[in-house]
CHARMM internal coordinates of N, CA and C (Angstrom, degrees):
IC EDIT
DIST 1 N 1 CA 1.4518
DIST 1 CA 1 C 1.5229
ANGL 1 N 1 CA 1 C 111.57
DIST 1 C 2 N 1.3120
ANGL 1 CA 1 C 2 N 115.62
DIHE 1 N 1 CA 1 C 2 N 18.50
DIST 2 N 2 CA 1.4577
ANGL 1 C 2 N 2 CA 119.79
DIHE 1 CA 1 C 2 N 2 CA -178.62
DIST 2 CA 2 C 1.5226
ANGL 2 N 2 CA 2 C 110.96
DIHE 1 C 2 N 2 CA 2 C -78.29
DIST 2 C 3 N 1.3225
ANGL 2 CA 2 C 3 N 117.19
DIHE 2 N 2 CA 2 C 3 N -54.26
DIST 3 N 3 CA 1.4641
ANGL 2 C 3 N 3 CA 120.38
DIHE 2 CA 2 C 3 N 3 CA -176.63
DIST 3 CA 3 C 1.5194
ANGL 3 N 3 CA 3 C 112.56
DIHE 2 C 3 N 3 CA 3 C -118.36
DIST 3 C 4 N 1.3087
ANGL 3 CA 3 C 4 N 118.53
DIHE 3 N 3 CA 3 C 4 N -0.53
DIST 4 N 4 CA 1.4506
ANGL 3 C 4 N 4 CA 121.38
DIHE 3 CA 3 C 4 N 4 CA 179.20
DIST 4 CA 4 C 1.5134
ANGL 4 N 4 CA 4 C 114.58
DIHE 3 C 4 N 4 CA 4 C 80.87
DIST 4 C 5 N 1.3279
ANGL 4 CA 4 C 5 N 117.33
DIHE 4 N 4 CA 4 C 5 N 12.88
DIST 5 N 5 CA 1.4587
ANGL 4 C 5 N 5 CA 120.71
DIHE 4 CA 4 C 5 N 5 CA -177.96
DIST 5 CA 5 C 1.5280
ANGL 5 N 5 CA 5 C 110.51
DIHE 4 C 5 N 5 CA 5 C -65.21
DIST 5 C 6 N 1.3185
ANGL 5 CA 5 C 6 N 117.27
DIHE 5 N 5 CA 5 C 6 N -49.44
DIST 6 N 6 CA 1.4727
ANGL 5 C 6 N 6 CA 120.64
DIHE 5 CA 5 C 6 N 6 CA -178.50
DIST 6 CA 6 C 1.5235
ANGL 6 N 6 CA 6 C 111.06
DIHE 5 C 6 N 6 CA 6 C -64.48
DIST 6 C 7 N 1.3193
ANGL 6 CA 6 C 7 N 116.77
DIHE 6 N 6 CA 6 C 7 N -40.66
DIST 7 N 7 CA 1.4597
ANGL 6 C 7 N 7 CA 120.08
DIHE 6 CA 6 C 7 N 7 CA 177.65
DIST 7 CA 7 C 1.5199
ANGL 7 N 7 CA 7 C 112.39
DIHE 6 C 7 N 7 CA 7 C -64.30
DIST 7 C 8 N 1.3259
ANGL 7 CA 7 C 8 N 116.31
DIHE 7 N 7 CA 7 C 8 N -38.24
DIST 8 N 8 CA 1.4610
ANGL 7 C 8 N 8 CA 120.55
DIHE 7 CA 7 C 8 N 8 CA 177.78
DIST 8 CA 8 C 1.5208
ANGL 8 N 8 CA 8 C 112.51
DIHE 7 C 8 N 8 CA 8 C -67.47
DIST 8 C 9 N 1.3280
ANGL 8 CA 8 C 9 N 115.92
DIHE 8 N 8 CA 8 C 9 N -41.01
DIST 9 N 9 CA 1.4648
ANGL 8 C 9 N 9 CA 119.79
DIHE 8 CA 8 C 9 N 9 CA 176.62
DIST 9 CA 9 C 1.5179
ANGL 9 N 9 CA 9 C 110.28
DIHE 8 C 9 N 9 CA 9 C -63.41
DIST 9 C 10 N 1.3193
ANGL 9 CA 9 C 10 N 116.54
DIHE 9 N 9 CA 9 C 10 N -43.07
DIST 10 N 10 CA 1.4642
ANGL 9 C 10 N 10 CA 120.82
DIHE 9 CA 9 C 10 N 10 CA -179.87
DIST 10 CA 10 C 1.5241
ANGL 10 N 10 CA 10 C 111.18
DIHE 9 C 10 N 10 CA 10 C -64.08
DIST 10 C 11 N 1.3244
ANGL 10 CA 10 C 11 N 116.93
DIHE 10 N 10 CA 10 C 11 N -41.27
DIST 11 N 11 CA 1.4662
ANGL 10 C 11 N 11 CA 120.33
DIHE 10 CA 10 C 11 N 11 CA 179.21
DIST 11 CA 11 C 1.5251
ANGL 11 N 11 CA 11 C 110.66
DIHE 10 C 11 N 11 CA 11 C -65.66
DIST 11 C 12 N 1.3226
ANGL 11 CA 11 C 12 N 117.17
DIHE 11 N 11 CA 11 C 12 N -41.42
DIST 12 N 12 CA 1.4594
ANGL 11 C 12 N 12 CA 121.64
DIHE 11 CA 11 C 12 N 12 CA 179.57
DIST 12 CA 12 C 1.5286
ANGL 12 N 12 CA 12 C 111.27
DIHE 11 C 12 N 12 CA 12 C -63.94
DIST 12 C 13 N 1.3408
ANGL 12 CA 12 C 13 N 116.24
DIHE 12 N 12 CA 12 C 13 N -40.44
DIST 13 N 13 CA 1.4728
ANGL 12 C 13 N 13 CA 121.33
DIHE 12 CA 12 C 13 N 13 CA -179.07
DIST 13 CA 13 C 1.5243
ANGL 13 N 13 CA 13 C 112.65
DIHE 12 C 13 N 13 CA 13 C -87.68
DIST 13 C 14 N 1.3277
ANGL 13 CA 13 C 14 N 116.74
DIHE 13 N 13 CA 13 C 14 N -3.19
DIST 14 N 14 CA 1.4660
ANGL 13 C 14 N 14 CA 122.76
DIHE 13 CA 13 C 14 N 14 CA 179.80
DIST 14 CA 14 C 1.5325
ANGL 14 N 14 CA 14 C 112.16
DIHE 13 C 14 N 14 CA 14 C 57.01
DIST 14 C 15 N 1.3599
ANGL 14 CA 14 C 15 N 114.87
DIHE 14 N 14 CA 14 C 15 N 48.62
DIST 15 N 15 CA 1.4567
ANGL 14 C 15 N 15 CA 121.21
DIHE 14 CA 14 C 15 N 15 CA 174.77
DIST 15 CA 15 C 1.5249
ANGL 15 N 15 CA 15 C 108.94
DIHE 14 C 15 N 15 CA 15 C -128.58
DIST 15 C 16 N 1.3122
ANGL 15 CA 15 C 16 N 115.95
DIHE 15 N 15 CA 15 C 16 N 171.05
DIST 16 N 16 CA 1.4607
ANGL 15 C 16 N 16 CA 121.67
DIHE 15 CA 15 C 16 N 16 CA -178.60
DIST 16 CA 16 C 1.5319
ANGL 16 N 16 CA 16 C 109.59
DIHE 15 C 16 N 16 CA 16 C -68.17
DIST 16 C 17 N 1.3295
ANGL 16 CA 16 C 17 N 118.72
DIHE 16 N 16 CA 16 C 17 N 130.86
DIST 17 N 17 CA 1.4624
ANGL 16 C 17 N 17 CA 121.28
DIHE 16 CA 16 C 17 N 17 CA -179.86
DIST 17 CA 17 C 1.5276
ANGL 17 N 17 CA 17 C 113.28
DIHE 16 C 17 N 17 CA 17 C -61.28
DIST 17 C 18 N 1.3113
ANGL 17 CA 17 C 18 N 117.45
DIHE 17 N 17 CA 17 C 18 N -27.07
DIST 18 N 18 CA 1.4629
ANGL 17 C 18 N 18 CA 120.72
DIHE 17 CA 17 C 18 N 18 CA 179.60
DIST 18 CA 18 C 1.5284
ANGL 18 N 18 CA 18 C 110.46
DIHE 17 C 18 N 18 CA 18 C -61.73
DIST 18 C 19 N 1.3169
ANGL 18 CA 18 C 19 N 116.73
DIHE 18 N 18 CA 18 C 19 N -37.80
DIST 19 N 19 CA 1.4705
ANGL 18 C 19 N 19 CA 120.69
DIHE 18 CA 18 C 19 N 19 CA 179.69
DIST 19 CA 19 C 1.5235
ANGL 19 N 19 CA 19 C 110.22
DIHE 18 C 19 N 19 CA 19 C -62.91
DIST 19 C 20 N 1.3177
ANGL 19 CA 19 C 20 N 117.07
DIHE 19 N 19 CA 19 C 20 N -44.93
DIST 20 N 20 CA 1.4690
ANGL 19 C 20 N 20 CA 120.95
DIHE 19 CA 19 C 20 N 20 CA -179.42
DIST 20 CA 20 C 1.5267
ANGL 20 N 20 CA 20 C 109.88
DIHE 19 C 20 N 20 CA 20 C -66.78
DIST 20 C 21 N 1.3281
ANGL 20 CA 20 C 21 N 117.54
DIHE 20 N 20 CA 20 C 21 N -38.88
DIST 21 N 21 CA 1.4678
ANGL 20 C 21 N 21 CA 120.68
DIHE 20 CA 20 C 21 N 21 CA 179.83
DIST 21 CA 21 C 1.5180
ANGL 21 N 21 CA 21 C 111.43
DIHE 20 C 21 N 21 CA 21 C -67.02
DIST 21 C 22 N 1.3312
ANGL 21 CA 21 C 22 N 117.42
DIHE 21 N 21 CA 21 C 22 N -38.62
DIST 22 N 22 CA 1.4627
ANGL 21 C 22 N 22 CA 120.69
DIHE 21 CA 21 C 22 N 22 CA 177.32
DIST 22 CA 22 C 1.5252
ANGL 22 N 22 CA 22 C 110.43
DIHE 21 C 22 N 22 CA 22 C -64.01
DIST 22 C 23 N 1.3252
ANGL 22 CA 22 C 23 N 116.70
DIHE 22 N 22 CA 22 C 23 N -42.68
DIST 23 N 23 CA 1.4728
ANGL 22 C 23 N 23 CA 120.38
DIHE 22 CA 22 C 23 N 23 CA 177.41
DIST 23 CA 23 C 1.5264
ANGL 23 N 23 CA 23 C 110.16
DIHE 22 C 23 N 23 CA 23 C -61.46
DIST 23 C 24 N 1.3172
ANGL 23 CA 23 C 24 N 117.50
DIHE 23 N 23 CA 23 C 24 N -41.45
DIST 24 N 24 CA 1.4635
ANGL 23 C 24 N 24 CA 121.12
DIHE 23 CA 23 C 24 N 24 CA 179.59
DIST 24 CA 24 C 1.5314
ANGL 24 N 24 CA 24 C 110.94
DIHE 23 C 24 N 24 CA 24 C -63.52
DIST 24 C 25 N 1.3178
ANGL 24 CA 24 C 25 N 117.03
DIHE 24 N 24 CA 24 C 25 N -41.68
DIST 25 N 25 CA 1.4671
ANGL 24 C 25 N 25 CA 120.58
DIHE 24 CA 24 C 25 N 25 CA 178.35
DIST 25 CA 25 C 1.5242
ANGL 25 N 25 CA 25 C 110.47
DIHE 24 C 25 N 25 CA 25 C -65.80
DIST 25 C 26 N 1.3234
ANGL 25 CA 25 C 26 N 116.99
DIHE 25 N 25 CA 25 C 26 N -40.90
DIST 26 N 26 CA 1.4661
ANGL 25 C 26 N 26 CA 120.23
DIHE 25 CA 25 C 26 N 26 CA 178.31
DIST 26 CA 26 C 1.5303
ANGL 26 N 26 CA 26 C 111.18
DIHE 25 C 26 N 26 CA 26 C -62.99
DIST 26 C 27 N 1.3263
ANGL 26 CA 26 C 27 N 117.25
DIHE 26 N 26 CA 26 C 27 N -33.98
DIST 27 N 27 CA 1.4582
ANGL 26 C 27 N 27 CA 120.38
DIHE 26 CA 26 C 27 N 27 CA 177.07
DIST 27 CA 27 C 1.5301
ANGL 27 N 27 CA 27 C 112.26
DIHE 26 C 27 N 27 CA 27 C -72.48
DIST 27 C 28 N 1.3306
ANGL 27 CA 27 C 28 N 117.12
DIHE 27 N 27 CA 27 C 28 N -21.55
DIST 28 N 28 CA 1.4578
ANGL 27 C 28 N 28 CA 120.87
DIHE 27 CA 27 C 28 N 28 CA 177.54
DIST 28 CA 28 C 1.5249
ANGL 28 N 28 CA 28 C 112.55
DIHE 27 C 28 N 28 CA 28 C -79.10
DIST 28 C 29 N 1.3173
ANGL 28 CA 28 C 29 N 117.97
DIHE 28 N 28 CA 28 C 29 N -22.81
DIST 29 N 29 CA 1.4635
ANGL 28 C 29 N 29 CA 121.65
DIHE 28 CA 28 C 29 N 29 CA -174.52
DIST 29 CA 29 C 1.5313
ANGL 29 N 29 CA 29 C 114.61
DIHE 28 C 29 N 29 CA 29 C -62.70
DIST 29 C 30 N 1.3218
ANGL 29 CA 29 C 30 N 121.69
DIHE 29 N 29 CA 29 C 30 N -43.46
DIST 30 N 30 CA 1.4622
ANGL 29 C 30 N 30 CA 119.58
DIHE 29 CA 29 C 30 N 30 CA -176.83
DIST 30 CA 30 C 1.5360
ANGL 30 N 30 CA 30 C 113.78
DIHE 29 C 30 N 30 CA 30 C -80.17
DIST 30 C 31 N 1.3045
ANGL 30 CA 30 C 31 N 117.87
DIHE 30 N 30 CA 30 C 31 N 49.92
DIST 31 N 31 CA 1.4603
ANGL 30 C 31 N 31 CA 120.93
DIHE 30 CA 30 C 31 N 31 CA 176.45
DIST 31 CA 31 C 1.5071
ANGL 31 N 31 CA 31 C 114.86
DIHE 30 C 31 N 31 CA 31 C 107.48
DIST 31 C 32 N 1.3041
ANGL 31 CA 31 C 32 N 118.83
DIHE 31 N 31 CA 31 C 32 N -8.08
DIST 32 N 32 CA 1.4562
ANGL 31 C 32 N 32 CA 122.16
DIHE 31 CA 31 C 32 N 32 CA 175.61
DIST 32 CA 32 C 1.5114
ANGL 32 N 32 CA 32 C 115.97
DIHE 31 C 32 N 32 CA 32 C 92.11
DIST 32 C 33 N 1.3307
ANGL 32 CA 32 C 33 N 118.24
DIHE 32 N 32 CA 32 C 33 N -39.78
DIST 33 N 33 CA 1.4629
ANGL 32 C 33 N 33 CA 120.62
DIHE 32 CA 32 C 33 N 33 CA -174.03
DIST 33 CA 33 C 1.5285
ANGL 33 N 33 CA 33 C 114.61
DIHE 32 C 33 N 33 CA 33 C -62.02
DIST 33 C 34 N 1.3444
ANGL 33 CA 33 C 34 N 120.74
DIHE 33 N 33 CA 33 C 34 N -40.48
DIST 34 N 34 CA 1.4692
ANGL 33 C 34 N 34 CA 118.63
DIHE 33 CA 33 C 34 N 34 CA -179.52
DIST 34 CA 34 C 1.5316
ANGL 34 N 34 CA 34 C 113.95
DIHE 33 C 34 N 34 CA 34 C -62.99
DIST 34 C 35 N 1.3129
ANGL 34 CA 34 C 35 N 118.24
DIHE 34 N 34 CA 34 C 35 N -22.59
DIST 35 N 35 CA 1.4536
ANGL 34 C 35 N 35 CA 120.74
DIHE 34 CA 34 C 35 N 35 CA 179.52
DIST 35 CA 35 C 1.5142
ANGL 35 N 35 CA 35 C 113.42
DIHE 34 C 35 N 35 CA 35 C -105.34
DIST 35 C 36 N 1.3183
ANGL 35 CA 35 C 36 N 116.42
DIHE 35 N 35 CA 35 C 36 N -33.00
DIST 36 N 36 CA 1.4590
ANGL 35 C 36 N 36 CA 120.14
DIHE 35 CA 35 C 36 N 36 CA -175.41
DIST 36 CA 36 C 1.5225
ANGL 36 N 36 CA 36 C 112.64
DIHE 35 C 36 N 36 CA 36 C -75.00
DIST 36 C 37 N 1.3037
ANGL 36 CA 36 C 37 N 117.06
DIHE 36 N 36 CA 36 C 37 N -42.38
DIST 37 N 37 CA 1.4649
ANGL 36 C 37 N 37 CA 120.38
DIHE 36 CA 36 C 37 N 37 CA -177.77
DIST 37 CA 37 C 1.5358
ANGL 37 N 37 CA 37 C 112.53
DIHE 36 C 37 N 37 CA 37 C -62.57
DIST 37 C 38 N 1.3484
ANGL 37 CA 37 C 38 N 119.96
DIHE 37 N 37 CA 37 C 38 N -49.44
DIST 38 N 38 CA 1.4734
ANGL 37 C 38 N 38 CA 118.65
DIHE 37 CA 37 C 38 N 38 CA 177.11
DIST 38 CA 38 C 1.5282
ANGL 38 N 38 CA 38 C 112.64
DIHE 37 C 38 N 38 CA 38 C -63.08
DIST 38 C 39 N 1.3423
ANGL 38 CA 38 C 39 N 117.46
DIHE 38 N 38 CA 38 C 39 N -34.80
DIST 39 N 39 CA 1.4579
ANGL 38 C 39 N 39 CA 120.75
DIHE 38 CA 38 C 39 N 39 CA 179.61
DIST 39 CA 39 C 1.5222
ANGL 39 N 39 CA 39 C 110.25
DIHE 38 C 39 N 39 CA 39 C -63.01
DIST 39 C 40 N 1.3203
ANGL 39 CA 39 C 40 N 117.26
DIHE 39 N 39 CA 39 C 40 N -46.64
DIST 40 N 40 CA 1.4649
ANGL 39 C 40 N 40 CA 121.00
DIHE 39 CA 39 C 40 N 40 CA -179.14
DIST 40 CA 40 C 1.5271
ANGL 40 N 40 CA 40 C 110.74
DIHE 39 C 40 N 40 CA 40 C -65.97
DIST 40 C 41 N 1.3163
ANGL 40 CA 40 C 41 N 116.91
DIHE 40 N 40 CA 40 C 41 N -41.38
DIST 41 N 41 CA 1.4654
ANGL 40 C 41 N 41 CA 120.15
DIHE 40 CA 40 C 41 N 41 CA 178.90
DIST 41 CA 41 C 1.5238
ANGL 41 N 41 CA 41 C 110.42
DIHE 40 C 41 N 41 CA 41 C -62.26
DIST 41 C 42 N 1.3313
ANGL 41 CA 41 C 42 N 117.23
DIHE 41 N 41 CA 41 C 42 N -45.33
DIST 42 N 42 CA 1.4683
ANGL 41 C 42 N 42 CA 120.13
DIHE 41 CA 41 C 42 N 42 CA 178.50
DIST 42 CA 42 C 1.5258
ANGL 42 N 42 CA 42 C 111.58
DIHE 41 C 42 N 42 CA 42 C -65.50
DIST 42 C 43 N 1.3245
ANGL 42 CA 42 C 43 N 117.06
DIHE 42 N 42 CA 42 C 43 N -35.57
DIST 43 N 43 CA 1.4572
ANGL 42 C 43 N 43 CA 121.93
DIHE 42 CA 42 C 43 N 43 CA 178.05
DIST 43 CA 43 C 1.5305
ANGL 43 N 43 CA 43 C 109.82
DIHE 42 C 43 N 43 CA 43 C -59.79
DIST 43 C 44 N 1.3341
ANGL 43 CA 43 C 44 N 116.44
DIHE 43 N 43 CA 43 C 44 N -38.38
DIST 44 N 44 CA 1.4649
ANGL 43 C 44 N 44 CA 121.12
DIHE 43 CA 43 C 44 N 44 CA -178.47
DIST 44 CA 44 C 1.5271
ANGL 44 N 44 CA 44 C 112.04
DIHE 43 C 44 N 44 CA 44 C -80.88
DIST 44 C 45 N 1.3292
ANGL 44 CA 44 C 45 N 117.48
DIHE 44 N 44 CA 44 C 45 N -40.55
DIST 45 N 45 CA 1.4646
ANGL 44 C 45 N 45 CA 122.23
DIHE 44 CA 44 C 45 N 45 CA -170.00
DIST 45 CA 45 C 1.5242
ANGL 45 N 45 CA 45 C 113.38
DIHE 44 C 45 N 45 CA 45 C -84.20
DIST 45 C 46 N 1.3183
ANGL 45 CA 45 C 46 N 118.45
DIHE 45 N 45 CA 45 C 46 N -41.03
DIST 46 N 46 CA 1.4688
ANGL 45 C 46 N 46 CA 121.76
DIHE 45 CA 45 C 46 N 46 CA -174.01
DIST 46 CA 46 C 1.5260
ANGL 46 N 46 CA 46 C 109.87
DIHE 45 C 46 N 46 CA 46 C -75.15
DIST 46 C 47 N 1.3288
ANGL 46 CA 46 C 47 N 118.04
DIHE 46 N 46 CA 46 C 47 N 127.92
DIST 47 N 47 CA 1.4697
ANGL 46 C 47 N 47 CA 120.50
DIHE 46 CA 46 C 47 N 47 CA -179.52
DIST 47 CA 47 C 1.5265
ANGL 47 N 47 CA 47 C 111.59
DIHE 46 C 47 N 47 CA 47 C -73.71
DIST 47 C 48 N 1.3169
ANGL 47 CA 47 C 48 N 115.08
DIHE 47 N 47 CA 47 C 48 N 160.49
DIST 48 N 48 CA 1.4602
ANGL 47 C 48 N 48 CA 120.61
DIHE 47 CA 47 C 48 N 48 CA 176.43
DIST 48 CA 48 C 1.5228
ANGL 48 N 48 CA 48 C 109.85
DIHE 47 C 48 N 48 CA 48 C -69.21
DIST 48 C 49 N 1.3203
ANGL 48 CA 48 C 49 N 116.28
DIHE 48 N 48 CA 48 C 49 N 146.39
DIST 49 N 49 CA 1.4594
ANGL 48 C 49 N 49 CA 121.18
DIHE 48 CA 48 C 49 N 49 CA 179.76
DIST 49 CA 49 C 1.5249
ANGL 49 N 49 CA 49 C 110.02
DIHE 48 C 49 N 49 CA 49 C -74.52
DIST 49 C 50 N 1.3375
ANGL 49 CA 49 C 50 N 118.61
DIHE 49 N 49 CA 49 C 50 N 140.83
DIST 50 N 50 CA 1.4620
ANGL 49 C 50 N 50 CA 120.91
DIHE 49 CA 49 C 50 N 50 CA 178.61
DIST 50 CA 50 C 1.5216
ANGL 50 N 50 CA 50 C 112.69
DIHE 49 C 50 N 50 CA 50 C -82.77
DIST 50 C 51 N 1.3053
ANGL 50 CA 50 C 51 N 117.33
DIHE 50 N 50 CA 50 C 51 N 12.15
DIST 51 N 51 CA 1.4585
ANGL 50 C 51 N 51 CA 122.15
DIHE 50 CA 50 C 51 N 51 CA -177.01
DIST 51 CA 51 C 1.5142
ANGL 51 N 51 CA 51 C 109.89
DIHE 50 C 51 N 51 CA 51 C -116.02
DIST 51 C 52 N 1.3360
ANGL 51 CA 51 C 52 N 115.89
DIHE 51 N 51 CA 51 C 52 N 162.70
DIST 52 N 52 CA 1.4485
ANGL 51 C 52 N 52 CA 121.54
DIHE 51 CA 51 C 52 N 52 CA 175.69
DIST 52 CA 52 C 1.5082
ANGL 52 N 52 CA 52 C 110.71
DIHE 51 C 52 N 52 CA 52 C -73.51
DIST 52 C 53 N 1.3181
ANGL 52 CA 52 C 53 N 116.67
DIHE 52 N 52 CA 52 C 53 N 178.47
DIST 53 N 53 CA 1.4645
ANGL 52 C 53 N 53 CA 120.41
DIHE 52 CA 52 C 53 N 53 CA -175.90
DIST 53 CA 53 C 1.5242
ANGL 53 N 53 CA 53 C 112.37
DIHE 52 C 53 N 53 CA 53 C -66.43
DIST 53 C 54 N 1.3035
ANGL 53 CA 53 C 54 N 118.58
DIHE 53 N 53 CA 53 C 54 N -23.23
DIST 54 N 54 CA 1.4502
ANGL 53 C 54 N 54 CA 121.16
DIHE 53 CA 53 C 54 N 54 CA -179.73
DIST 54 CA 54 C 1.5225
ANGL 54 N 54 CA 54 C 113.19
DIHE 53 C 54 N 54 CA 54 C -94.65
DIST 54 C 55 N 1.3225
ANGL 54 CA 54 C 55 N 117.51
DIHE 54 N 54 CA 54 C 55 N 4.04
DIST 55 N 55 CA 1.4411
ANGL 54 C 55 N 55 CA 121.25
DIHE 54 CA 54 C 55 N 55 CA 179.15
DIST 55 CA 55 C 1.5213
ANGL 55 N 55 CA 55 C 114.01
DIHE 54 C 55 N 55 CA 55 C 92.51
DIST 55 C 56 N 1.3419
ANGL 55 CA 55 C 56 N 117.35
DIHE 55 N 55 CA 55 C 56 N -3.36
DIST 56 N 56 CA 1.4575
ANGL 55 C 56 N 56 CA 119.52
DIHE 55 CA 55 C 56 N 56 CA 179.98
DIST 56 CA 56 C 1.5225
ANGL 56 N 56 CA 56 C 109.89
DIHE 55 C 56 N 56 CA 56 C -82.55
DIST 56 C 57 N 1.3039
ANGL 56 CA 56 C 57 N 115.79
DIHE 56 N 56 CA 56 C 57 N 151.31
DIST 57 N 57 CA 1.4595
ANGL 56 C 57 N 57 CA 120.72
DIHE 56 CA 56 C 57 N 57 CA -179.94
DIST 57 CA 57 C 1.5208
ANGL 57 N 57 CA 57 C 108.98
DIHE 56 C 57 N 57 CA 57 C -72.55
DIST 57 C 58 N 1.3273
ANGL 57 CA 57 C 58 N 114.88
DIHE 57 N 57 CA 57 C 58 N 137.50
DIST 58 N 58 CA 1.4567
ANGL 57 C 58 N 58 CA 118.99
DIHE 57 CA 57 C 58 N 58 CA -179.76
DIST 58 CA 58 C 1.5246
ANGL 58 N 58 CA 58 C 109.48
DIHE 57 C 58 N 58 CA 58 C -70.94
DIST 58 C 59 N 1.3240
ANGL 58 CA 58 C 59 N 116.60
DIHE 58 N 58 CA 58 C 59 N 137.65
DIST 59 N 59 CA 1.4623
ANGL 58 C 59 N 59 CA 122.50
DIHE 58 CA 58 C 59 N 59 CA -177.90
DIST 59 CA 59 C 1.5255
ANGL 59 N 59 CA 59 C 109.78
DIHE 58 C 59 N 59 CA 59 C -77.90
DIST 59 C 60 N 1.3169
ANGL 59 CA 59 C 60 N 115.72
DIHE 59 N 59 CA 59 C 60 N 143.46
DIST 60 N 60 CA 1.4506
ANGL 59 C 60 N 60 CA 120.84
DIHE 59 CA 59 C 60 N 60 CA 175.06
DIST 60 CA 60 C 1.5189
ANGL 60 N 60 CA 60 C 108.64
DIHE 59 C 60 N 60 CA 60 C -78.98
DIST 60 C 61 N 1.3177
ANGL 60 CA 60 C 61 N 116.29
DIHE 60 N 60 CA 60 C 61 N 140.60
DIST 61 N 61 CA 1.4663
ANGL 60 C 61 N 61 CA 120.13
DIHE 60 CA 60 C 61 N 61 CA 178.98
DIST 61 CA 61 C 1.5196
ANGL 61 N 61 CA 61 C 109.24
DIHE 60 C 61 N 61 CA 61 C -105.44
DIST 61 C 62 N 1.3458
ANGL 61 CA 61 C 62 N 116.59
DIHE 61 N 61 CA 61 C 62 N 78.06
DIST 62 N 62 CA 1.4644
ANGL 61 C 62 N 62 CA 121.64
DIHE 61 CA 61 C 62 N 62 CA -179.39
DIST 62 CA 62 C 1.4954
ANGL 62 N 62 CA 62 C 110.70
DIHE 61 C 62 N 62 CA 62 C -86.18
END
COOR INIT
IC SEED 1 N 1 CA 1 C
IC BUILD
């Protein structure tokens, strides 16, 4: 829940975010690098979503 990477992946794949977070934690266990490096890369590369946290479009404040 640091950068929203796992939540974004879960939303894109239409699965429960808990499953993606558990997989990410399991990848961190064998020394950290197998899980930390992809997380940081995705944090940098994947753009922010133009929608709110519930999937609704953000309203313009004109």
